[in-house]
KOLTI-179819 format. One record per residue: residue in three letters; y, z, x of N, C-alpha, C, O in turn; residue number from 1. Coordinates in steps of 0.1 Angstrom, whole numbers, plus 5000, padded with zeros to 4 digits. Example, Ala and Ser with C-alpha at 12.3 -4.5 7.8 and 13.67 -1.06 7.14 Angstrom:
2
{'ALA', {4943, 5078, 5132}, {4955, 5078, 5123}, {4967, 5078, 5132}, {4967, 5085, 5142}, 1};
{'SER', {4978, 5071, 5128}, {4989, 5071, 5137}, {5000, 5079, 5129}, {5011, 5080, 5134}, 2};
END
This chain:
78
{'MET', {4735, 5064, 4974}, {4746, 5064, 4984}, {4741, 5071, 4997}, {4734, 5081, 4996}, 1};
{'ASP', {4744, 5065, 5008}, {4740, 5071, 5021}, {4747, 5084, 5023}, {4759, 5085, 5023}, 2};
{'ALA', {4739, 5094, 5027}, {4745, 5108, 5029}, {4754, 5107, 5041}, {4763, 5116, 5042}, 3};
{'MET', {4753, 5098, 5050}, {4761, 5097, 5062}, {4773, 5087, 5061}, {4780, 5084, 5071}, 4};
{'ALA', {4775, 5083, 5049}, {4786, 5073, 5046}, {4800, 5080, 5050}, {4802, 5091, 5047}, 5};
{'MET', {4808, 5072, 5057}, {4821, 5076, 5061}, {4830, 5078, 5049}, {4831, 5068, 5041}, 6};
{'PRO', {4837, 5089, 5047}, {4846, 5090, 5036}, {4858, 5081, 5037}, {4862, 5078, 5049}, 7};
{'THR', {4863, 5076, 5026}, {4874, 5067, 5027}, {4887, 5075, 5030}, {4889, 5086, 5024}, 8};
{'GLY', {4895, 5070, 5039}, {4908, 5076, 5042}, {4918, 5071, 5032}, {4919, 5059, 5029}, 9};
{'ARG', {4926, 5080, 5026}, {4936, 5076, 5015}, {4949, 5077, 5021}, {4953, 5087, 5027}, 10};
{'ILE', {4957, 5066, 5019}, {4971, 5066, 5023}, {4978, 5064, 5010}, {4977, 5054, 5003}, 11};
{'GLU', {4986, 5074, 5006}, {4993, 5074, 4993}, {5008, 5072, 4995}, {5014, 5078, 5004}, 12};
{'LEU', {5014, 5063, 4987}, {5028, 5060, 4987}, {5033, 5063, 4973}, {5028, 5057, 4963}, 13};
{'LYS', {5044, 5070, 4972}, {5050, 5073, 4959}, {5064, 5065, 4959}, {5073, 5069, 4967}, 14};
{'LEU', {5065, 5055, 4951}, {5076, 5046, 4951}, {5083, 5046, 4938}, {5077, 5049, 4928}, 15};
{'ARG', {5096, 5043, 4938}, {5104, 5042, 4926}, {5103, 5027, 4921}, {5103, 5025, 4909}, 16};
{'LYS', {5102, 5018, 4930}, {5101, 5003, 4927}, {5091, 4997, 4937}, {5090, 5001, 4948}, 17};
{'VAL', {5084, 4986, 4932}, {5075, 4979, 4940}, {5083, 4972, 4952}, {5078, 4971, 4963}, 18};
{'SER', {5095, 4969, 4949}, {5104, 4962, 4960}, {5106, 4970, 4972}, {5109, 4965, 4983}, 19};
{'GLN', {5104, 4984, 4971}, {5105, 4992, 4983}, {5095, 4989, 4994}, {5097, 4992, 5005}, 20};
{'LEU', {5084, 4982, 4990}, {5074, 4979, 4999}, {5077, 4967, 5008}, {5072, 4966, 5019}, 21};
{'PHE', {5086, 4959, 5003}, {5088, 4946, 5010}, {5102, 4944, 5016}, {5112, 4950, 5012}, 22};
{'ASN', {5103, 4936, 5026}, {5115, 4932, 5033}, {5124, 4924, 5024}, {5120, 4913, 5020}, 23};
{'THR', {5135, 4930, 5020}, {5144, 4923, 5011}, {5150, 4911, 5017}, {5155, 4902, 5009}, 24};
{'LEU', {5151, 4909, 5030}, {5157, 4897, 5036}, {5147, 4886, 5038}, {5151, 4875, 5042}, 25};
{'ASP', {5134, 4888, 5035}, {5124, 4878, 5036}, {5125, 4868, 5025}, {5123, 4873, 5013}, 26};
{'PRO', {5128, 4856, 5027}, {5129, 4846, 5016}, {5116, 4841, 5010}, {5116, 4833, 5001}, 27};
{'SER', {5105, 4845, 5016}, {5092, 4841, 5011}, {5089, 4845, 4997}, {5095, 4855, 4992}, 28};
{'PRO', {5081, 4838, 4989}, {5077, 4843, 4976}, {5071, 4857, 4977}, {5066, 4860, 4988}, 29};
{'PHE', {5071, 4864, 4966}, {5067, 4878, 4966}, {5053, 4880, 4973}, {5052, 4889, 4981}, 30};
{'ARG', {5043, 4873, 4969}, {5030, 4875, 4975}, {5029, 4872, 4990}, {5019, 4876, 4996}, 31};
{'GLU', {5039, 4865, 4995}, {5039, 4862, 5010}, {5049, 4870, 5017}, {5051, 4868, 5029}, 32};
{'SER', {5056, 4879, 5011}, {5067, 4886, 5017}, {5061, 4896, 5028}, {5050, 4901, 5027}, 33};
{'GLU', {5069, 4899, 5038}, {5066, 4909, 5048}, {5068, 4923, 5043}, {5077, 4925, 5034}, 34};
{'LEU', {5060, 4932, 5047}, {5063, 4946, 5044}, {5076, 4951, 5050}, {5080, 4946, 5061}, 35};
{'ALA', {5083, 4960, 5043}, {5094, 4966, 5049}, {5090, 4974, 5061}, {5079, 4980, 5061}, 36};
{'LEU', {5098, 4974, 5071}, {5095, 4981, 5083}, {5091, 4996, 5081}, {5082, 5001, 5087}, 37};
{'ASP', {5099, 5003, 5073}, {5096, 5017, 5070}, {5082, 5018, 5064}, {5074, 5027, 5067}, 38};
{'ALA', {5079, 5009, 5054}, {5066, 5010, 5048}, {5055, 5007, 5058}, {5044, 5014, 5058}, 39};
{'GLU', {5057, 4997, 5066}, {5047, 4993, 5076}, {5044, 5005, 5086}, {5033, 5008, 5089}, 40};
{'ASP', {5055, 5011, 5091}, {5054, 5022, 5100}, {5047, 5033, 5094}, {5038, 5040, 5101}, 41};
{'TYR', {5050, 5037, 5082}, {5043, 5048, 5075}, {5028, 5045, 5074}, {5020, 5054, 5077}, 42};
{'ILE', {5025, 5033, 5069}, {5010, 5030, 5066}, {5003, 5029, 5079}, {4992, 5035, 5080}, 43};
{'VAL', {5008, 5023, 5089}, {5001, 5022, 5102}, {5000, 5036, 5109}, {4990, 5040, 5114}, 44};
{'GLY', {5011, 5044, 5108}, {5010, 5058, 5114}, {4999, 5066, 5107}, {4992, 5073, 5114}, 45};
{'ARG', {4999, 5066, 5094}, {4988, 5073, 5087}, {4974, 5068, 5090}, {4965, 5076, 5092}, 46};
{'ALA', {4973, 5055, 5091}, {4960, 5049, 5094}, {4955, 5053, 5108}, {4943, 5055, 5110}, 47};
{'GLN', {4964, 5054, 5117}, {4961, 5058, 5131}, {4956, 5073, 5131}, {4949, 5076, 5141}, 48};
{'GLU', {4959, 5081, 5121}, {4954, 5094, 5121}, {4940, 5095, 5116}, {4933, 5106, 5117}, 49};
{'LEU', {4935, 5085, 5110}, {4921, 5084, 5104}, {4911, 5080, 5115}, {4915, 5074, 5125}, 50};
{'PRO', {4898, 5084, 5113}, {4888, 5079, 5122}, {4888, 5064, 5123}, {4890, 5057, 5113}, 51};
{'ILE', {4886, 5059, 5135}, {4888, 5044, 5137}, {4879, 5036, 5128}, {4882, 5024, 5125}, 52};
{'ASP', {4867, 5041, 5124}, {4858, 5033, 5116}, {4858, 5036, 5102}, {4850, 5032, 5094}, 53};
{'ALA', {4867, 5045, 5098}, {4868, 5049, 5083}, {4874, 5038, 5075}, {4884, 5032, 5079}, 54};
{'PRO', {4869, 5035, 5063}, {4875, 5026, 5054}, {4888, 5032, 5049}, {4889, 5045, 5048}, 55};
{'VAL', {4898, 5024, 5046}, {4911, 5029, 5042}, {4914, 5024, 5028}, {4912, 5012, 5025}, 56};
{'ALA', {4919, 5033, 5019}, {4924, 5030, 5006}, {4939, 5033, 5006}, {4943, 5044, 5009}, 57};
{'ILE', {4947, 5023, 5002}, {4961, 5025, 5000}, {4964, 5027, 4986}, {4961, 5018, 4978}, 58};
{'VAL', {4969, 5038, 4982}, {4972, 5042, 4968}, {4987, 5042, 4966}, {4994, 5049, 4973}, 59};
{'ILE', {4991, 5034, 4956}, {5006, 5033, 4954}, {5009, 5039, 4940}, {5004, 5034, 4930}, 60};
{'HIS', {5017, 5049, 4940}, {5021, 5055, 4927}, {5035, 5049, 4923}, {5044, 5049, 4931}, 61};
{'LEU', {5036, 5045, 4911}, {5048, 5039, 4906}, {5051, 5045, 4892}, {5042, 5049, 4885}, 62};
{'PRO', {5064, 5046, 4888}, {5067, 5050, 4875}, {5061, 5041, 4864}, {5059, 5029, 4868}, 63};
{'SER', {5059, 5045, 4852}, {5052, 5037, 4842}, {5060, 5025, 4839}, {5054, 5014, 4836}, 64};
{'ASP', {5074, 5026, 4839}, {5081, 5014, 4835}, {5081, 5003, 4846}, {5082, 4991, 4843}, 65};
{'GLU', {5078, 5007, 4858}, {5077, 4998, 4869}, {5063, 4991, 4869}, {5062, 4979, 4874}, 66};
{'LEU', {5053, 4998, 4864}, {5040, 4992, 4863}, {5039, 4979, 4854}, {5030, 4971, 4855}, 67};
{'SER', {5049, 4978, 4844}, {5049, 4967, 4835}, {5055, 4954, 4842}, {5054, 4944, 4836}, 68};
{'GLN', {5061, 4956, 4853}, {5067, 4944, 4860}, {5056, 4935, 4866}, {5046, 4940, 4870}, 69};
{'ALA', {5059, 4922, 4866}, {5049, 4913, 4872}, {5046, 4916, 4886}, {5034, 4914, 4891}, 70};
{'SER', {5056, 4920, 4894}, {5054, 4923, 4908}, {5044, 4934, 4910}, {5037, 4934, 4920}, 71};
{'ALA', {5043, 4944, 4901}, {5033, 4955, 4902}, {5019, 4949, 4901}, {5010, 4954, 4908}, 72};
{'SER', {5017, 4940, 4892}, {5003, 4935, 4891}, {4999, 4927, 4903}, {4987, 4925, 4905}, 73};
{'ASP', {5008, 4921, 4910}, {5005, 4914, 4922}, {5000, 4923, 4934}, {4993, 4918, 4943}, 74};
{'ILE', {5002, 4936, 4933}, {4997, 4944, 4944}, {4985, 4952, 4940}, {4980, 4960, 4948}, 75};
{'VAL', {4980, 4951, 4928}, {4968, 4958, 4923}, {4955, 4952, 4928}, {4953, 4940, 4927}, 76};
{'SER', {4947, 4960, 4933}, {4933, 4956, 4937}, {4924, 4968, 4934}, {4927, 4979, 4937}, 77};
{'ARG', {4913, 4965, 4928}, {4904, 4976, 4925}, {4890, 4973, 4931}, {4881, 4981, 4930}, 78};
END
């Protein structure tokens, strides 16, 4: 690993439900839904605090019962 590699900026969200991320009035299918304005504002605000060229990781914390929902698997990326 390059000693000069930029550390990843972490933006962490602690949610009760996956649906808190998305605009409930958006009729689009789940994977195409718009982010809720509050979620978008928080993520963008935190990202603006990071160095402009830093990679960003968004970490979403959910209760274990919510992780079993199909919608939770749609937002997972590793």
